[in-house]
C-alpha positions in Angstrom: -116.2 -24.3 -204.2 -116.5 -24.6 -200.3 -120.0 -26.2 -200.3 -118.2 -30.0 -200.6 -117.5 -29.5 -196.6 -121.0 -28.4 -196.3 -122.7 -31.3 -195.3 -120.3 -32.0 -192.1 -119.9 -28.5 -191.1 -122.0 -28.8 -188.1 -122.9 -25.2 -187.1 -121.5 -21.8 -188.6 -123.0 -18.5 -187.4 -122.3 -15.2 -187.0 -124.0 -12.3 -184.8 -126.1 -9.8 -185.8 -123.7 -6.9 -184.7 -120.8 -6.3 -186.0 -118.4 -8.6 -183.8 -114.7 -6.9 -183.3 -113.3 -8.4 -186.6 -115.9 -7.0 -188.6 -115.9 -3.5 -186.8 -112.0 -3.8 -187.8 -112.6 -4.3 -191.0 -115.5 -1.6 -191.2 -112.8 0.8 -189.8 -110.0 -0.1 -192.2 -112.9 0.5 -195.0 -114.6 -1.6 -197.9 -112.9 -1.2 -201.7 -116.0 -0.4 -203.3 -114.7 -1.7 -206.8 -114.7 -5.3 -205.2 -117.4 -5.5 -202.8 -119.8 -6.4 -206.2 -117.2 -8.7 -207.5 -116.7 -10.4 -204.3 -121.0 -10.6 -203.7 -121.1 -12.2 -207.0 -118.1 -14.8 -206.4 -120.0 -15.7 -203.0 -123.0 -16.4 -204.9 -121.4 -18.4 -207.7 -119.0 -20.0 -205.5 -121.9 -21.7 -203.7 -121.1 -19.9 -200.3 -124.3 -17.6 -200.2 -126.7 -20.7 -200.4 -123.9 -23.0 -197.2 -124.5 -19.2 -195.7 -128.1 -19.6 -195.5 -128.4 -23.0 -194.3 -126.7 -22.0 -191.1 -128.9 -21.1 -188.9 -130.8 -24.2 -189.2 -128.0 -26.4 -188.7 -127.0 -24.9 -185.4 -130.8 -25.6 -184.0 -130.8 -28.8 -184.8 -127.5 -29.5 -183.4 -128.4 -27.6 -180.6 -131.9 -29.2 -179.4 -129.5 -32.7 -179.8 -128.2 -31.6 -177.0 -124.2 -32.2 -179.5 -122.2 -30.1 -178.4 -118.3 -30.7 -177.0 -119.4 -31.0 -173.0 -122.5 -32.9 -172.4 -123.3 -30.7 -169.0 -123.6 -28.2 -171.1 -127.5 -27.6 -171.1 -129.4 -24.2 -171.7 -132.5 -23.2 -170.5 -135.8 -22.5 -173.1 -134.5 -18.4 -172.5 -131.0 -19.0 -172.7 -131.1 -21.2 -176.4 -133.9 -18.4 -177.9 -131.1 -15.8 -176.4 -128.4 -17.4 -178.6 -130.5 -18.4 -182.1 -131.5 -14.6 -181.7 -128.0 -13.4 -182.5 -127.7 -14.9 -185.5 -129.9 -14.5 -189.0 -128.1 -15.3 -192.4 -128.1 -11.7 -193.7 -125.7 -11.5 -191.0 -123.1 -14.2 -192.0 -122.9 -13.1 -195.4 -122.3 -9.2 -194.4 -119.6 -10.1 -192.2 -118.2 -12.8 -194.3 -118.2 -10.4 -197.5 -116.4 -7.5 -195.1 -114.1 -9.6 -194.1 -113.2 -11.1 -197.7 -113.3 -7.0 -199.0 -110.2 -7.1 -196.9 -108.1 -10.5 -197.9 -109.0 -10.6 -202.0 -107.6 -8.1 -204.3 -109.2 -7.3 -208.0 -106.9 -9.4 -209.7 -107.6 -13.1 -207.7 -111.3 -11.9 -208.0 -111.1 -11.7 -211.2 -109.5 -15.1 -211.8 -111.8 -16.2 -209.8 -114.9 -15.5 -211.2 -113.1 -16.3 -214.4 -113.2 -20.0 -213.1 -116.8 -20.5 -211.9 -117.8 -18.5 -215.4 -116.8 -22.7 -216.8 -120.0 -24.8 -217.6 -118.1 -27.4 -215.6 -117.9 -25.6 -212.7 -121.4 -24.4 -213.0 -122.4 -27.8 -212.7 -120.0 -28.9 -209.7 -121.4 -26.4 -207.8 -124.8 -27.0 -208.8 -124.6 -30.1 -207.5 -123.0 -29.7 -204.3 -125.6 -27.4 -203.9 -128.1 -30.2 -204.8 -126.6 -32.6 -202.5 -127.3 -30.9 -199.3 -131.0 -31.3 -199.6 -132.8 -33.8 -197.2 -134.1 -36.1 -200.0 -130.2 -36.2 -201.3 -129.1 -36.9 -197.7 -131.6 -39.8 -197.9 -129.8 -41.0 -201.4 -125.9 -40.8 -200.0 -126.6 -42.7 -196.9 -128.1 -45.6 -199.6 -125.4 -44.9 -202.0 -122.5 -45.0 -198.7 -123.8 -48.6 -198.1 -123.8 -49.6 -201.6 -120.4 -47.9 -201.9 -119.6 -50.2 -199.3 -120.2 -53.5 -201.0 -119.2 -53.1 -204.5 -116.3 -49.7 -204.0 -115.1 -47.6 -207.1 -111.8 -48.4 -208.7 -108.5 -47.8 -207.1 -108.5 -45.1 -209.4 -111.4 -43.5 -208.4 -110.4 -43.2 -204.6 -107.0 -41.4 -205.4 -108.4 -39.2 -207.1 -111.2 -37.9 -204.4 -108.5 -38.8 -201.9 -106.6 -36.1 -203.9 -109.8 -33.9 -203.6 -110.1 -33.6 -200.3 -106.5 -33.2 -200.0 -106.9 -29.7 -201.8 -110.2 -28.7 -200.6 -108.9 -29.0 -197.1 -112.6 -30.1 -196.8 -111.4 -32.4 -193.7 -109.2 -29.8 -192.5 -111.8 -27.0 -192.8 -114.5 -29.2 -191.2 -112.4 -30.3 -187.9 -111.2 -27.1 -187.6 -114.7 -25.4 -187.5 -115.9 -28.0 -185.1 -113.4 -27.0 -182.8 -114.3 -23.6 -183.4 -117.9 -24.5 -182.6 -116.9 -26.8 -179.4 -114.5 -24.0 -177.7 -117.6 -20.8 -178.6 -119.9 -23.6 -176.5 -117.7 -24.0 -173.9 -116.6 -20.3 -173.5 -120.6 -19.4 -173.3 -121.1 -22.1 -170.5 -118.4 -21.0 -168.7 -119.4 -17.4 -168.5 -117.1 -14.8 -166.1 -112.8 -14.7 -166.8 -111.4 -16.0 -163.4 -108.4 -18.0 -162.2 -110.8 -21.2 -162.1 -112.8 -21.0 -165.1 -109.4 -20.1 -167.2 -108.0 -23.5 -165.9 -111.2 -24.7 -167.1 -110.7 -23.4 -170.5 -107.3 -25.2 -170.8 -108.3 -28.0 -169.9 -110.9 -27.9 -172.4 -108.8 -27.1 -175.1 -106.8 -30.1 -174.9 -110.1 -31.9 -174.8 -111.3 -30.8 -177.7 -107.5 -30.9 -179.5 -107.2 -34.9 -178.3 -111.5 -35.5 -179.8 -110.3 -33.6 -183.2 -107.0 -36.4 -183.2 -109.6 -39.4 -182.5 -112.0 -38.6 -184.9 -109.8 -37.0 -188.1 -109.3 -40.4 -189.1 -113.2 -41.6 -189.5 -113.9 -38.0 -190.8 -111.9 -37.8 -193.1 -114.2 -41.3 -194.6 -117.0 -39.8 -193.9 -116.2 -37.2 -196.0 -114.3 -39.1 -198.7 -117.0 -41.4 -199.3 -119.3 -38.2 -199.2 -117.7 -37.1 -202.1 -117.9 -40.1 -203.9 -121.9 -39.2 -204.4 -121.6 -36.0 -204.8 -119.1 -35.9 -207.8 -120.6 -39.6 -208.8 -121.9 -37.9 -212.3 -118.5 -36.4 -213.1 -116.1 -38.0 -214.7 -112.5 -38.7 -213.7 -111.6 -36.0 -215.8 -113.5 -33.6 -214.9 -112.9 -34.1 -211.4 -108.8 -33.5 -211.9 -109.5 -30.8 -214.0 -112.0 -29.4 -210.6 -108.6 -30.1 -208.6 -106.2 -28.2 -211.0 -108.8 -25.4 -210.6 -108.6 -25.8 -206.5 -105.0 -26.1 -206.9 -104.5 -22.3 -207.9 -103.1 -20.2 -205.7 -106.1 -17.6 -205.4 -108.4 -20.7 -205.0 -106.1 -21.6 -202.4 -106.4 -18.5 -200.9 -110.0 -18.4 -201.4 -110.7 -20.7 -199.2 -108.3 -20.5 -196.5 -109.7 -16.8 -195.9 -113.7 -18.0 -195.8 -112.7 -21.0 -193.2 -110.4 -18.2 -191.6 -113.1 -15.5 -191.2 -116.0 -17.6 -190.5 -113.8 -19.0 -187.7 -112.6 -16.1 -186.2 -116.0 -14.7 -186.1 -117.8 -17.0 -184.7 -115.7 -17.7 -181.4 -116.3 -14.3 -181.2 -120.5 -14.3 -181.7 -119.9 -17.1 -178.3 -118.0 -14.2 -176.2 -120.6 -11.8 -176.9 -123.4 -14.4 -176.6 -121.6 -16.2 -173.1 -121.6 -11.9 -171.7 -125.4 -11.9 -172.2 -126.4 -15.4 -170.8 -123.9 -14.4 -167.4 -126.3 -11.1 -167.4 -129.8 -12.7 -168.0 -128.5 -15.2 -164.9 -127.3 -12.6 -163.2 -130.6 -10.7 -163.4 -132.8 -13.8 -162.0 -130.6 -13.9 -158.9 -131.6 -10.5 -158.1 
């Protein structure tokens, strides 16, 4: 369900230690009756597979300096420090805690039944397969050919509807903003009047950047969706859309995306504190 945005989610990581958000969930208590169901749902929906790829994706982005602020550079030591705070196991554990506080047993039963559907299993498998290196190359060729030989108007409308219902573009923009805010938080470090002013300016710049790239990003995501769902008929994609429209599906997607975003920001704040300590130690 959430995997249709995987290729565009540049960087999504959580701290290996429990963040304040997760600590709050821990204090509230984990519901053991639904914990196993959430684990099963995260695997069946492809979310677990997506989480496993996050560390490699964020490392690639840092190495390529694809940050909101081109002046935001890290030393090798700081880079190692940042990456050391993240692991797929922690992402999975912390996000599962968050979902435990958001989903009830009735919603989970419905979502698990939906993902047991043979068509849904095929769709999740196709979404996962599209994230491979080989598929990314094939996708680029497919999209180039698609520009010269566009699909039918009916197919275009269906894929546009899928982007809307799955909240793919909106989720990607949100998480890109979170990533840029988090990286800038790490670069700014301590809170003072000057840095607070810089934060406000950066937030405004990031919001403006999102507005500028939204249409282009949406087109990129829609084109990639044409590739991902190329082997599914219009009727099958429409069935998928109807499943995504269900209240429990919408709530699951929103809860997962929001939970990831909140904890990412918290992760970078912790990294910012440690980076500041590292630089202070060098200055002594």
